[in-house]
C-alpha positions as CSV (number, residue, x, y, z in Angstrom):
1,M,-10.9,-10.5,-0.3
2,S,-8.2,-8.2,1.1
3,M,-6.5,-5.8,-1.3
4,Y,-2.8,-5.0,-1.3
5,Y,-1.4,-1.4,-1.7
6,M,1.9,0.4,-1.4
7,V,1.6,3.7,0.4
8,R,4.8,5.8,0.4
9,A,5.7,8.3,3.1
10,M,6.0,11.3,0.6
11,S,9.7,12.3,0.5
12,Q,10.5,9.6,3.1
13,S,12.1,12.0,5.6
14,L,12.5,11.0,9.3
15,A,9.7,13.3,10.3
16,E,7.3,11.7,7.9
17,F,8.3,8.2,9.0
18,D,7.6,9.3,12.6
19,V,4.0,10.2,11.5
20,F,3.5,6.8,10.1
21,F,5.2,4.6,12.7
22,K,4.7,6.5,16.0
23,K,1.0,7.1,15.3
24,S,0.3,3.8,13.6
25,V,-1.2,5.3,10.5
26,I,-0.6,5.6,6.8
27,A,-1.0,9.1,5.4
28,V,-1.1,11.1,2.2
29,G,-1.1,14.8,1.2
30,W,-3.8,16.9,-0.5
31,S,-4.3,18.2,3.0
32,K,-6.4,21.2,1.9
33,V,-9.2,18.6,1.4
34,N,-10.4,16.5,4.4
35,F,-11.0,13.1,2.8
36,S,-12.7,11.7,5.9
37,S,-15.5,14.3,5.6
38,I,-16.6,12.9,2.2
39,S,-17.7,9.3,1.9
40,D,-17.9,9.0,-1.9
41,P,-14.4,8.4,-3.4
42,E,-15.4,10.1,-6.7
43,Q,-16.5,13.2,-4.8
44,V,-13.1,13.3,-3.0
45,V,-11.3,13.1,-6.3
46,K,-13.5,15.9,-7.7
47,K,-13.0,18.1,-4.7
48,A,-9.2,17.6,-4.7
49,A,-9.0,18.2,-8.5
50,E,-10.8,21.5,-8.0
51,V,-8.5,22.6,-5.2
52,Y,-5.2,21.4,-6.6
53,Y,-5.4,21.0,-10.3
54,S,-8.0,23.4,-11.7
55,N,-5.4,26.1,-12.6
56,T,-2.3,23.9,-12.8
57,Q,0.0,23.8,-15.8
58,A,0.7,20.1,-15.2
59,A,0.4,17.6,-18.0
60,Q,-2.9,15.8,-18.2
61,Q,-1.2,12.4,-17.6
62,V,0.3,13.8,-14.4
63,V,-3.1,15.0,-13.2
64,G,-4.7,11.8,-14.1
65,K,-2.1,9.8,-12.2
66,K,-2.7,11.9,-9.1
67,R,-6.5,11.6,-9.3
68,N,-6.1,7.8,-9.4
69,E,-3.8,7.8,-6.4
70,I,-6.5,9.8,-4.4
71,R,-9.1,7.3,-5.6
72,R,-7.0,4.3,-4.4
73,F,-6.4,5.8,-1.0
74,K,-10.0,6.6,-0.5
75,R,-11.0,3.0,-1.4
76,I,-8.8,1.3,1.1
77,Q,-11.0,-0.8,3.5
78,S,-10.6,-2.5,6.8
79,G,-8.5,-5.6,6.4
80,D,-6.6,-4.4,3.4
81,R,-2.9,-5.0,3.6
82,I,-0.4,-2.2,3.2
83,L,3.3,-2.2,2.3
84,V,5.2,0.9,3.3
85,P,8.7,1.4,1.7
86,Y,11.2,2.2,4.5
87,W,14.7,3.1,3.4
88,S,16.0,-0.1,1.7
89,A,13.4,-2.2,3.4
90,V,9.6,-2.4,3.7
91,R,7.2,-2.5,6.7
92,L,3.8,-4.3,6.7
93,A,0.5,-3.1,8.0
94,K,-3.2,-4.1,8.1
95,D,-5.9,-1.4,7.8
96,T,-8.3,-1.1,10.7
97,G,-11.1,0.7,8.9
98,T,-10.6,4.0,10.7
99,E,-10.2,7.2,8.6
100,L,-8.6,10.3,10.1
101,Y,-7.8,13.9,9.4
102,D,-5.0,15.4,11.5
103,E,-4.7,19.2,11.2
104,A,-1.2,19.3,12.9
105,D,0.2,16.8,10.4
106,A,-1.6,18.7,7.6
107,S,0.2,21.9,8.4
108,K,3.6,20.5,9.3
109,H,4.1,17.7,6.7
110,D,1.1,17.8,4.3
111,L,0.1,14.4,5.7
112,G,-3.3,15.3,7.0
113,N,-5.3,12.5,5.4
114,Q,-4.7,9.4,7.3
115,R,-5.9,5.8,8.0
116,R,-5.3,3.9,11.2
117,V,-3.3,0.7,10.7
118,D,-1.7,-2.1,12.7
119,Y,1.9,-2.6,11.9
120,L,3.2,-6.2,12.1
121,K,5.7,-6.7,14.9
122,D,8.7,-9.1,15.3
123,A,9.4,-11.2,18.3
124,S,11.0,-8.3,20.2
125,G,7.9,-6.1,19.8
126,D,9.5,-3.8,17.2
127,I,7.8,-3.1,13.9
128,L,8.8,-5.9,11.5
129,T,11.3,-4.7,8.9
130,I,12.0,-6.8,5.8
131,A,15.0,-6.0,3.5
132,R,13.9,-5.2,0.0
133,D,16.4,-7.8,-1.4
134,Q,14.2,-10.5,0.1
135,L,11.4,-9.4,-2.3
136,S,11.0,-10.6,-5.9
137,E,12.8,-8.6,-8.6
138,G,9.4,-7.5,-10.0
139,L,8.1,-6.2,-6.7
140,Q,11.4,-4.4,-6.0
141,R,11.1,-2.6,-9.4
142,R,7.5,-1.6,-8.6
143,L,8.6,0.0,-5.4
144,R,11.4,2.0,-7.1
145,V,8.9,3.8,-9.4
146,R,9.5,7.5,-8.7
147,G,6.6,9.9,-8.0
148,S,4.3,7.1,-7.0
149,T,2.7,7.6,-3.6
150,I,0.0,4.9,-3.7
151,S,0.1,1.8,-5.9
152,D,-2.2,-1.2,-6.4
153,L,0.0,-4.3,-5.6
154,S,-2.7,-6.9,-6.6
155,D,-0.3,-8.3,-9.2
156,F,1.9,-9.5,-6.3
157,T,-0.9,-11.1,-4.2
158,K,0.7,-14.5,-3.8
159,E,4.1,-13.1,-2.8
160,L,2.5,-10.7,-0.4
161,D,0.3,-13.4,1.1
162,D,3.4,-15.3,1.9
163,L,5.0,-12.2,3.5
164,F,2.0,-11.5,5.7
165,T,1.2,-15.1,6.7
166,G,4.4,-17.1,6.3
167,Q,6.8,-15.1,8.5
168,S,7.9,-16.4,11.9
169,Y,8.6,-12.7,13.0
170,Q,11.8,-13.8,14.8
171,V,14.8,-11.5,14.9
172,T,17.1,-12.7,12.2
173,I,20.5,-11.7,10.9
174,D,18.7,-9.8,8.1
175,S,16.7,-7.6,10.4
176,A,19.8,-7.0,12.5
177,S,21.7,-6.0,9.4
178,E,18.8,-3.7,8.4
179,N,19.1,-1.9,11.7
180,L,22.8,-1.4,11.2
181,K,22.2,-0.2,7.6
182,K,19.6,2.3,8.8
183,T,22.1,3.7,11.4
184,F,24.7,3.9,8.7
185,K,22.4,5.8,6.4
186,D,21.3,8.2,9.1
187,K,24.9,9.0,9.9
188,L,25.9,9.3,6.3
189,L,23.0,11.7,5.6
190,Q,24.0,13.8,8.6
191,L,27.6,14.2,7.5
192,L,26.6,15.0,4.0
193,R,24.3,17.8,5.3
194,D,26.5,19.3,8.0
195,G,29.8,19.2,6.0
196,S,31.6,16.8,8.4
197,S,32.9,14.7,5.6
198,T,36.2,15.6,4.0
199,L,34.7,16.1,0.5
200,Q,36.1,19.2,-1.2
201,A,34.4,22.4,0.1
202,G,32.2,24.8,-1.8
203,G,30.0,22.1,-3.3
204,R,32.7,20.9,-5.6
205,G,33.3,17.7,-3.6
206,L,29.6,16.8,-3.8
207,E,29.6,17.4,-7.5
208,L,32.5,15.1,-7.9
209,L,30.8,12.4,-5.8
210,I,27.7,12.6,-8.0
211,R,29.9,12.4,-11.1
212,E,31.5,9.2,-9.7
213,L,28.0,7.7,-8.9
214,L,26.8,8.5,-12.5
215,E,30.0,6.9,-13.9
216,A,29.3,3.8,-11.8
217,D,25.9,3.6,-13.4
218,G,27.5,3.7,-16.9
219,Y,27.3,7.4,-17.7
220,R,30.0,9.6,-19.2
221,A,29.8,12.6,-16.8
222,V,31.4,16.0,-17.0
223,V,31.3,18.7,-14.3
224,Q,30.4,22.0,-16.0
225,S,32.3,25.2,-15.6
226,K,30.5,27.9,-13.5
227,N,30.1,30.2,-16.5
228,R,28.9,27.5,-18.9
229,F,25.3,28.9,-19.0
230,S,23.8,32.4,-19.4
231,D,21.2,34.3,-17.5
232,F,20.3,32.4,-14.3
233,A,20.3,29.0,-16.1
234,D,22.6,26.5,-14.6
235,A,23.5,22.8,-14.4
236,D,26.4,21.3,-12.6
237,I,26.9,18.0,-14.5
238,E,26.2,16.8,-18.0
239,A,25.9,13.0,-18.3
240,I,25.2,10.7,-21.2
241,R,24.8,6.9,-21.3
242,D,24.6,5.0,-24.6
243,D,22.0,2.3,-24.5
244,H,21.3,-0.2,-27.3
245,T,18.5,1.9,-28.8
246,W,19.2,5.5,-28.0
247,P,21.3,7.6,-25.6
248,I,20.1,8.8,-22.2
249,K,21.1,12.4,-21.6
250,L,20.9,14.2,-18.3
251,L,21.5,17.7,-16.9
252,V,22.1,17.5,-13.2
253,Q,21.9,20.3,-10.6
254,V,23.4,19.6,-7.2
255,K,22.5,21.4,-4.0
256,H,24.3,21.0,-0.7
257,H,21.6,21.9,1.9
258,R,21.0,21.0,5.5
259,G,17.3,21.8,5.6
260,L,14.6,22.4,3.0
261,T,15.5,22.9,-0.7
262,D,13.3,25.4,-2.6
263,D,12.5,25.3,-6.3
264,W,15.3,27.6,-7.4
265,G,17.6,24.8,-8.6
266,A,14.7,23.3,-10.6
267,K,14.0,26.6,-12.2
268,Q,17.7,27.0,-13.1
269,L,17.5,23.6,-14.9
270,T,14.4,24.4,-16.8
271,R,15.9,27.8,-17.8
272,V,18.6,25.9,-19.6
273,L,16.0,24.3,-21.9
274,E,14.4,27.7,-22.5
275,T,17.6,29.5,-23.4
276,E,19.3,26.6,-25.4
277,P,16.6,24.4,-26.7
278,D,18.5,23.3,-29.8
279,L,21.3,21.8,-27.6
280,F,19.4,20.4,-24.7
281,A,15.9,19.5,-26.0
282,E,16.6,15.7,-25.6
283,Y,18.0,16.1,-22.1
284,K,16.2,15.0,-18.8
285,L,16.7,17.3,-15.9
286,V,17.7,16.0,-12.4
287,L,17.8,18.0,-9.2
288,I,19.8,16.3,-6.4
289,T,19.8,17.8,-2.9
290,T,21.3,16.6,0.4
291,G,18.3,18.3,2.0
292,D,14.6,17.7,2.0
293,P,12.4,19.1,-0.8
294,S,10.2,22.0,0.1
295,P,6.4,21.8,-0.8
296,E,7.1,24.4,-3.6
297,L,9.8,22.2,-5.1
298,K,7.7,19.0,-4.9
299,N,4.8,20.8,-6.6
300,F,7.1,22.2,-9.3
301,C,8.5,18.7,-10.1
302,N,5.1,17.0,-9.9
303,D,3.8,19.5,-12.5
304,R,6.5,18.7,-15.0
305,D,7.5,15.4,-16.8
306,D,11.1,16.6,-17.5
307,V,12.3,17.3,-14.0
308,S,13.3,14.4,-11.6
309,L,14.0,15.0,-7.9
310,M,16.4,13.2,-5.7
311,S,16.3,14.1,-2.0
312,G,19.0,13.5,0.6
313,T,17.5,10.1,1.6
314,D,17.4,9.1,-2.0
315,L,21.0,10.2,-2.5
316,V,22.1,8.1,0.6
317,D,20.3,5.1,-0.9
318,W,22.2,5.6,-4.2
319,I,25.6,5.9,-2.4
320,T,24.8,2.8,-0.3
321,D,23.9,0.7,-3.4
322,S,27.1,1.9,-5.2
323,L,29.6,1.6,-2.4
324,H,31.4,-1.4,-3.9
325,M,32.0,0.7,-7.1
326,L,33.3,3.9,-5.4
327,C,37.0,4.3,-5.2
328,S,38.7,3.9,-1.8
329,E,39.6,7.6,-1.7
330,T,35.9,8.6,-2.0
331,R,34.9,6.2,0.7
332,R,37.6,7.6,3.0
333,K,36.3,11.1,2.4
334,L,32.9,9.9,3.4
335,R,34.4,8.4,6.5
336,I,33.2,4.9,5.6
337,S,35.3,2.2,7.2
338,E,36.7,-0.7,5.3
339,V,36.6,-3.0,8.4
340,P,34.0,-5.9,8.3
341,Y,31.6,-6.0,11.2
342,I,30.2,-9.1,13.0
343,I,26.6,-8.9,14.1
344,D,26.0,-9.9,17.8
345,M,22.8,-12.0,17.6
346,K,20.8,-12.2,20.8
347,S,18.2,-14.8,21.4
C-alpha cells in the first residue's frame, strides 16, 4: 500500500523550488550526511544525530522531531505519494524508488539528500498545481504547521487518493487563478525587497505594515521606540491578543533585507528575554524578514522553541491572505490595484 507524505522545500525560496521542480526530485537538508550511502534508516538517523545534534543546545523534543523527519524521508519507497506545498497551492508527485545525493545542491541550498519523483502534469504539460483552498480544512491546517519539513499524511489517505486518482488534470479557472496569484506574489516580494513600494522609508513603513497585519489578526500592536531596550536587545513591535483562556503575547523584530538575513535579529530578540525576564518571560519571539533566512538563522531558530521565523515568502502569503482587511492606503502603498481582472480561459 502506498504511503502519503508531505515534503516541504525548506524555506520555500524560488531557488529551492527550482531544485524540486526542474530536477524532478524531493529534497531535504542534513547534507553533511549522504543518506543514499547508508541503507538502514536507523543508521542514517544515528549518523545525522552525531553530526548535527551531539553538541547542540536544542531542546530534546526539537531533536526528537528532527530525528523522526530523517527517519520518514529515508523510509519513503517507490510508489509512495508526495504532496509538496507550493506558495498557497500544492503539487503532487509519485516516488520512483531512486535515492540521490547532489553535492552542488548540498553546498548551495543544503538540499543534497534527494529522491527522484514524477510530478503529476495537467493537460498542457505543466506540473499540476492545486489551490490549498480546494483541500479539507484539516489538511490545510496540517500543511501550515511551522518547522515541519516531512510529515506523514496517512490520516488523509482517502482525500489524497481522490486528489491523485480523481483529477481530470484539465486547465481550470482555479489553476489559471493560481498562476496569476503566483505572479502577484513574486512581484509583491520583489517590491518589498527592493524598496519600490511607497511604504515609509527607513524600515518604519514595513513595521507599520506588520502592525496592521497583526491588528487584522486580532492583536493589539504597538511599534516600540528605538531606545526602548538596553544593550543590543531589540524588538520593533509588541503585540497582545486576548483569547478565551489566556493572552498570546509577541515581541516582533522586523528586518528589511534583499538577500539573506543572518541570526543577529533573533539574537536581539532573545537578548530582550535575558535582560528583562520579569517583563517578557511569557512572550513568544517572532523574527520577520523580507529576505531569505541564512543557514545560521535557520539553525538558531530550530534550536529554540521560543523563536519563530517568517521569511519573505511567508510574509507575502500573510499579506495576500489579509488583503481584504488592509486599508486602501496600505494597498496603494504596496501598488496593489483595486481593479478586478477577468481570466482569459483557453481551450
